[in-house]
C-alpha positions in Angstrom: -2.8 12.9 11.9 -4.9 11.7 9.0 -7.4 13.2 6.6 -11.0 12.5 7.6 -12.8 9.9 5.8 -16.3 8.4 6.3 -16.5 5.2 8.3 -16.0 2.3 6.0 -16.3 -1.5 6.4 -14.0 -1.9 3.5 -10.2 -2.2 4.0 -8.6 1.2 4.5 -5.1 2.3 3.6 -3.1 5.1 5.3 0.1 6.4 3.6 2.7 8.0 5.9 5.7 9.9 4.6 8.7 10.5 6.9 11.6 12.8 6.3 14.5 11.1 8.1 17.6 12.8 9.5 20.7 12.1 7.4 22.7 9.4 9.2 19.7 8.4 11.3 18.3 5.9 8.7 19.3 2.7 10.6 17.8 3.8 13.9 14.8 5.2 12.2 14.2 1.8 10.5 14.7 -0.1 13.7 12.1 2.1 15.5 9.8 2.2 12.6 9.7 -1.6 12.5 9.0 -1.5 16.3 6.0 0.7 15.4 4.9 -1.7 12.8 5.1 -4.6 15.2 2.9 -2.8 17.7 0.4 -2.1 14.9 0.4 -5.8 13.9 -0.9 -6.7 17.4 -4.1 -4.6 16.8 -7.3 -6.4 15.6 -7.9 -5.6 11.9 -4.3 -4.8 11.0 -3.6 -6.2 7.5 0.1 -5.3 7.0 2.6 -2.5 6.1 4.5 -2.0 2.9 7.7 0.2 3.3 9.1 2.3 0.4 12.6 3.3 1.1 14.2 6.4 -0.5 16.1 6.1 -3.7 19.5 7.5 -4.2 20.4 10.3 -1.8 16.7 10.9 -0.7 15.6 10.7 2.9 11.9 10.2 2.5 10.4 6.9 3.6 6.8 6.0 2.9 4.8 3.5 4.9 1.5 2.1 3.4 -0.5 0.8 6.3 -3.6 -1.3 5.7 -6.5 -2.1 8.2 -9.6 -4.1 7.7 -11.9 -1.1 8.3 -11.9 2.5 9.6 -13.0 1.4 13.1 -9.9 -0.8 13.4 -7.7 2.0 12.0 -9.2 4.5 14.5 -8.6 2.2 17.4 -4.9 2.0 16.4 -4.6 5.8 15.6 -5.9 6.7 19.1 -4.0 4.1 21.0 -1.4 4.8 23.7 0.8 2.2 22.1 0.9 4.1 18.8 1.5 7.4 20.6 4.5 6.0 22.5 6.1 4.5 19.3 5.4 7.6 17.3 7.4 9.7 19.9 10.3 7.2 19.6 10.3 7.3 15.7 10.1 11.1 15.7 13.6 11.4 17.3 15.0 10.3 13.9 12.3 11.4 11.4 9.5 13.8 11.2 6.3 13.4 9.2 6.7 15.1 5.9 3.0 15.9 5.6 -0.4 14.8 6.9 -1.1 11.2 6.2 -3.6 10.3 3.5 -6.3 7.7 4.1 -7.9 5.9 1.1 -10.3 3.0 0.7 -9.7 2.3 -2.9 -6.9 1.0 -5.2 -5.5 4.4 -5.9 -2.4 3.7 -3.7 -1.2 1.1 -6.1 0.6 3.8 -8.1 0.3 7.1 -6.3 2.5 7.9 -3.2 1.4 11.1 -1.7 4.1 13.7 -1.0 6.5 12.1 -3.4 8.0 14.6 -5.9 6.6 12.8 -8.9 3.0 12.8 -10.0 1.4 9.4 -10.6 2.8 7.5 -13.6 1.5 7.9 -17.1 -1.8 6.1 -17.6 -0.3 3.9 -20.3 2.3 2.7 -17.8 -0.3 2.0 -15.1 -2.3 0.0 -17.7 0.8 -1.9 -18.9 1.7 -2.9 -15.3 -1.8 -3.9 -14.5 -1.9 -6.2 -17.5 1.4 -7.6 -16.5 -0.1 -8.3 -13.1 -3.3 -9.8 -14.3 -2.3 -11.9 -17.3 -0.4 -14.6 -15.5 -3.3 -15.1 -13.1 -5.8 -15.1 -15.9 -3.7 -17.7 -17.7 -3.4 -19.9 -14.6 -7.1 -19.6 -13.9 -8.2 -20.6 -17.4 -5.6 -23.3 -17.8 -5.7 -24.9 -14.3 -8.8 -23.8 -12.3 -11.7 -22.8 -14.5 -12.5 -26.4 -15.5 -13.4 -27.3 -11.9 -16.2 -24.6 -11.9 -17.6 -25.5 -15.4 -20.8 -27.0 -13.8 -21.5 -24.0 -11.8 -24.0 -21.3 -13.0 -22.3 -18.6 -15.1 -22.5 -15.8 -12.5 -21.0 -18.0 -9.7 -18.1 -19.4 -11.8 -17.2 -15.9 -13.1 -17.2 -14.6 -9.6 -14.4 -16.9 -8.5 -11.6 -15.2 -10.5 -12.2 -11.6 -9.3 -12.7 -12.7 -5.6 -9.3 -14.4 -5.7 -7.6 -11.7 -7.9 -8.6 -8.5 -6.2 -7.1 -9.3 -2.8 -3.9 -10.7 -4.5 -3.5 -7.6 -6.6 -4.2 -5.2 -3.7 -2.1 -6.8 -1.0 0.8 -8.5 -2.8 1.2 -8.1 -6.6 0.7 -4.4 -7.2 2.6 -3.2 -4.2 5.5 -5.6 -5.3 5.4 -4.5 -8.9 5.1 -0.8 -8.0 8.2 -1.1 -5.9 10.2 -3.1 -8.4 9.2 -0.9 -11.4 9.3 2.4 -9.5 12.2 3.9 -11.5 10.5 3.1 -14.8 7.0 4.1 -13.7 8.0 7.5 -12.4 10.6 8.3 -15.1 9.3 11.3 -17.0 6.1 11.3 -15.1 5.6 15.0 -15.8 5.3 14.2 -19.5 2.2 13.4 -21.5 -0.5 11.1 -20.1 
């Protein structure tokens, strides 16, 4: 089940949260990766990022990306998904309805997690940490090759390359690696 969203031709993200039975983590992960493999065979599938529970927790989060809502809907209504969903539910149950987004808000906010999104200053700092190396590389190694292009065209190159890198690789990685720091004292001041 997912929240309704208008049809979009932009990439769409669905976040699933699973409460896994204690002791069933290994089998849940095997079956969840089978579900992931079945999804990968569908047109428009862009990947899955798994967030495992920390400490003694039993909540797993799967951040699933599709090219557009039509591709996502084909997967959501497929018999393959229904069959794998039944297999996975033997070891874990959905903790809440899935959330579907089409923006960058899933960089930091995992729905259903006990903590609110990190403080804004932390999100800003992590974003700077993510962008700065690419800006440095671009200015030092790449920008000179576009110097003869019109200003609008040469300026467009950087965000066209950077936005997908941040969305699909860098920010999910940094959010995972820095999760303990990002969510520490998240109920404090913003």
